[in-house]
DSSP file (Angstrom, degrees, kcal/mol; ACC not computed):
  #  RESIDUE AA STRUCTURE BP1 BP2  ACC     N-H-->O    O-->H-N    N-H-->O    O-->H-N    TCO  KAPPA ALPHA  PHI   PSI    X-CA   Y-CA   Z-CA
    1    1 A M              0   0    0      0, 0.0     0, 0.0     0, 0.0     0, 0.0   0.000 360.0 360.0 360.0 143.1   22.7   -3.2   44.0
    2    2 A E     >  -     0   0    0      1,-0.1     4,-2.3     4,-0.0     5,-0.2  -0.457 360.0-111.2 -78.1 156.4   19.1   -3.8   44.9
    3    3 A P  H  > S+     0   0    0      0, 0.0     4,-2.3     0, 0.0     5,-0.2   0.864 118.3  53.1 -56.5 -36.9   16.8   -5.5   42.4
    4    4 A I  H  > S+     0   0    0      2,-0.2     4,-2.4     1,-0.2     5,-0.2   0.921 108.6  49.0 -66.7 -41.9   14.8   -2.3   41.9
    5    5 A E  H  > S+     0   0    0      1,-0.2     4,-2.3     2,-0.2    -1,-0.2   0.891 111.0  50.9 -63.5 -38.9   17.9   -0.3   41.2
    6    6 A E  H  X S+     0   0    0     -4,-2.3     4,-2.4     2,-0.2    -1,-0.2   0.911 110.2  49.2 -63.7 -42.1   19.0   -2.9   38.7
    7    7 A A  H  X S+     0   0    0     -4,-2.3     4,-2.4     2,-0.2    -2,-0.2   0.895 110.1  51.3 -64.6 -39.8   15.6   -2.8   37.0
    8    8 A V  H  X S+     0   0    0     -4,-2.4     4,-2.2     2,-0.2    -2,-0.2   0.924 110.9  48.0 -63.0 -44.4   15.8    1.0   36.9
    9    9 A Q  H  X S+     0   0    0     -4,-2.3     4,-2.1     1,-0.2    -2,-0.2   0.899 111.5  50.3 -63.4 -40.6   19.2    0.9   35.2
   10   10 A E  H  X S+     0   0    0     -4,-2.4     4,-2.4     1,-0.2    -1,-0.2   0.904 110.6  49.2 -64.6 -41.3   18.0   -1.6   32.7
   11   11 A L  H  X S+     0   0    0     -4,-2.4     4,-2.3     2,-0.2    -2,-0.2   0.882 109.4  52.2 -65.6 -37.9   15.0    0.5   31.8
   12   12 A K  H  X S+     0   0    0     -4,-2.2     4,-2.2     2,-0.2    -1,-0.2   0.907 110.2  48.6 -63.7 -41.1   17.2    3.5   31.4
   13   13 A E  H  X S+     0   0    0     -4,-2.1     4,-2.5     2,-0.2    -2,-0.2   0.910 110.9  50.1 -65.6 -41.9   19.5    1.6   29.0
   14   14 A L  H  X S+     0   0    0     -4,-2.4     4,-2.6     1,-0.2    -2,-0.2   0.888 109.6  51.8 -62.3 -38.6   16.5    0.4   27.0
   15   15 A N  H  X S+     0   0    0     -4,-2.3     4,-2.3     2,-0.2    -2,-0.2   0.916 110.0  48.1 -64.2 -43.7   15.2    3.9   26.8
   16   16 A R  H  X S+     0   0    0     -4,-2.2     4,-2.0     2,-0.2    -2,-0.2   0.916 112.8  48.7 -62.6 -42.7   18.5    5.2   25.5
   17   17 A T  H  X S+     0   0    0     -4,-2.5     4,-2.3     1,-0.2    -2,-0.2   0.916 110.5  50.8 -63.2 -43.5   18.6    2.3   22.9
   18   18 A N  H  X S+     0   0    0     -4,-2.6     4,-2.4     1,-0.2    -1,-0.2   0.900 108.7  51.5 -61.7 -41.8   15.1    3.0   21.8
   19   19 A K  H  X S+     0   0    0     -4,-2.3     4,-2.0     1,-0.2    -1,-0.2   0.894 109.7  50.2 -63.0 -39.7   15.9    6.7   21.3
   20   20 A R  H  X S+     0   0    0     -4,-2.0     4,-2.3     2,-0.2    -2,-0.2   0.911 109.9  50.4 -64.2 -41.9   18.9    5.8   19.2
   21   21 A L  H  X S+     0   0    0     -4,-2.3     4,-2.5     1,-0.2    -2,-0.2   0.901 109.6  50.3 -63.9 -40.6   16.7    3.5   17.1
   22   22 A L  H  X S+     0   0    0     -4,-2.4     4,-2.2     2,-0.2    -1,-0.2   0.889 109.7  51.5 -63.5 -38.2   14.1    6.2   16.5
   23   23 A E  H  X S+     0   0    0     -4,-2.0     4,-1.9     2,-0.2    -2,-0.2   0.910 110.0  48.9 -64.4 -41.7   16.9    8.6   15.5
   24   24 A I  H  X S+     0   0    0     -4,-2.3     4,-2.3     2,-0.2    -2,-0.2   0.911 110.1  51.2 -64.5 -42.6   18.2    6.0   13.0
   25   25 A Q  H  X S+     0   0    0     -4,-2.5     4,-2.3     1,-0.2    -1,-0.2   0.894 107.9  53.0 -61.8 -39.3   14.7    5.5   11.6
   26   26 A G  H  X S+     0   0    0     -4,-2.2     4,-2.3     1,-0.2    -1,-0.2   0.890 108.9  49.3 -62.7 -39.5   14.3    9.2   11.1
   27   27 A L  H  X S+     0   0    0     -4,-1.9     4,-2.4     2,-0.2     5,-0.2   0.903 109.5  51.9 -65.7 -41.0   17.6    9.4    9.2
   28   28 A Q  H  X S+     0   0    0     -4,-2.3     4,-2.3     1,-0.2     8,-0.3   0.910 111.2  47.6 -61.9 -41.2   16.4    6.5    7.0
   29   29 A F  H  < S+     0   0    0     -4,-2.3    -1,-0.2     1,-0.2    -2,-0.2   0.910 112.6  48.7 -65.8 -41.6   13.2    8.3    6.2
   30   30 A A  H  < S+     0   0    0     -4,-2.3    -2,-0.2     1,-0.2    -1,-0.2   0.870 115.9  43.3 -66.8 -36.3   15.0   11.6    5.5
   31   31 A L  H  < S+     0   0    0     -4,-2.4    -2,-0.2     1,-0.2    -1,-0.2   0.856 136.8   4.6 -81.0 -35.2   17.5    9.9    3.1
   32   32 A D     X  +     0   0    0     -4,-2.3     4,-2.0    -5,-0.2     3,-0.3  -0.540  64.8 172.3-150.7  77.5   15.1    7.6    1.2
   33   33 A P  H  > S+     0   0    0      0, 0.0     4,-2.6     0, 0.0     5,-0.2   0.836  78.4  55.1 -62.6 -35.1   11.4    8.1    2.1
   34   34 A T  H  > S+     0   0    0      1,-0.2     4,-2.3     2,-0.2     5,-0.1   0.911 110.6  45.2 -67.0 -40.0   10.0    5.8   -0.6
   35   35 A R  H  > S+     0   0    0     -3,-0.3     4,-2.3     2,-0.2    -1,-0.2   0.901 113.3  51.2 -67.3 -40.2   12.1    2.9    0.5
   36   36 A Y  H  X S+     0   0    0     -4,-2.0     4,-2.1    -8,-0.3    -2,-0.2   0.930 112.6  45.1 -61.6 -47.0   11.3    3.5    4.2
   37   37 A I  H  X S+     0   0    0     -4,-2.6     4,-2.5     1,-0.2     5,-0.2   0.890 111.1  53.5 -66.7 -39.3    7.5    3.6    3.4
   38   38 A A  H  X S+     0   0    0     -4,-2.3     4,-2.2    -5,-0.2    -1,-0.2   0.912 110.1  47.7 -61.3 -41.9    7.7    0.5    1.3
   39   39 A R  H  X S+     0   0    0     -4,-2.3     4,-2.0     1,-0.2     6,-0.2   0.900 112.0  49.9 -65.5 -40.5    9.4   -1.4    4.1
   40   40 A K  H  X>S+     0   0    0     -4,-2.1     5,-1.7     2,-0.2     6,-1.6   0.874 111.1  48.5 -67.7 -37.1    6.8   -0.2    6.6
   41   41 A T  H  <5S+     0   0    0     -4,-2.5     3,-0.5     4,-0.2    -2,-0.2   0.893 110.4  51.5 -71.0 -37.7    3.9   -1.2    4.4
   42   42 A R  H  <5S+     0   0    0     -4,-2.2    -2,-0.2     1,-0.2    -1,-0.2   0.900 112.1  46.1 -62.5 -40.1    5.4   -4.6    3.8
   43   43 A S  H  <5S-     0   0    0     -4,-2.0    -1,-0.2    -5,-0.2    -2,-0.2   0.598 114.6-118.0 -80.0  -9.5    5.8   -5.2    7.5
   44   44 A G  T  <5S+     0   0    0     -4,-0.7    -3,-0.2    -3,-0.5    -4,-0.1   0.513  84.9 115.1  87.0   4.7    2.3   -3.9    8.2
   45   45 A E  S   <S+     0   0    0     -5,-1.7     2,-0.4    -6,-0.2    -4,-0.2   0.728  74.4  46.5 -79.9 -21.8    3.4   -1.0   10.3
   46   46 A A  S    S-     0   0    0     -6,-1.6     2,-0.4    -9,-0.1    10,-0.2  -0.942  72.1-157.1-120.7 143.2    2.1    1.6    7.8
   47   47 A I  E     -A   55   0A   0      8,-1.8     8,-2.5    -2,-0.4     2,-0.3  -0.935  26.0-108.3-120.3 144.8   -1.3    1.5    6.1
   48   48 A S  E     -A   54   0A   0     -2,-0.4     6,-0.2     6,-0.2     2,-0.1  -0.501  38.9-171.5 -70.0 131.4   -2.3    3.2    2.9
   49   49 A D        -     0   0    0      4,-2.8     4,-0.1    -2,-0.3    -1,-0.1  -0.221  45.2 -38.3-105.2-161.8   -4.5    6.2    3.4
   50   50 A K  S >  S-     0   0    0     -2,-0.1     3,-1.6     2,-0.1    -1,-0.2  -0.361 111.5 -23.0 -62.6 137.7   -6.4    8.3    0.9
   51   51 A G  T 3  S-     0   0    0      1,-0.2    -2,-0.1    -3,-0.1     0, 0.0  -0.365 128.0 -23.6  65.4-131.4   -4.5    8.9   -2.3
   52   52 A S  T 3  S+     0   0    0     -2,-0.1     2,-0.3    -4,-0.1    -1,-0.2   0.073 105.9 113.6-105.5  23.6   -0.8    8.5   -2.1
   53   53 A Y    <   -     0   0    0     -3,-1.6    -4,-2.8    -4,-0.1     2,-0.4  -0.684  48.5-156.9 -96.2 150.4   -0.5    9.3    1.7
   54   54 A Y  E     -A   48   0A   0     -2,-0.3     2,-0.7    -6,-0.2    -6,-0.2  -0.976  12.7-139.4-127.2 140.4    0.6    6.7    4.2
   55   55 A Q  E      A   47   0A   0     -8,-2.5    -8,-1.8    -2,-0.4    -2,-0.0  -0.883 360.0 360.0 -98.1 114.6   -0.1    6.6    7.9
   56   56 A L              0   0    0     -2,-0.7    -1,-0.1   -10,-0.2    -8,-0.0   0.427 360.0 360.0 -95.9 360.0    3.0    5.5    9.7
């Protein structure tokens, strides 16, 4: 395999992995949204917006 083909395959695998991780995060949010939001605010990925809303 050429280096470019190897890089393309690696990027495709990373894309598949990323999609799986997003799906898992969506399930975590659906099953327990308060815990998910609390974890995101602790890590700094979510910020408190007006009132009780959070921007994720």
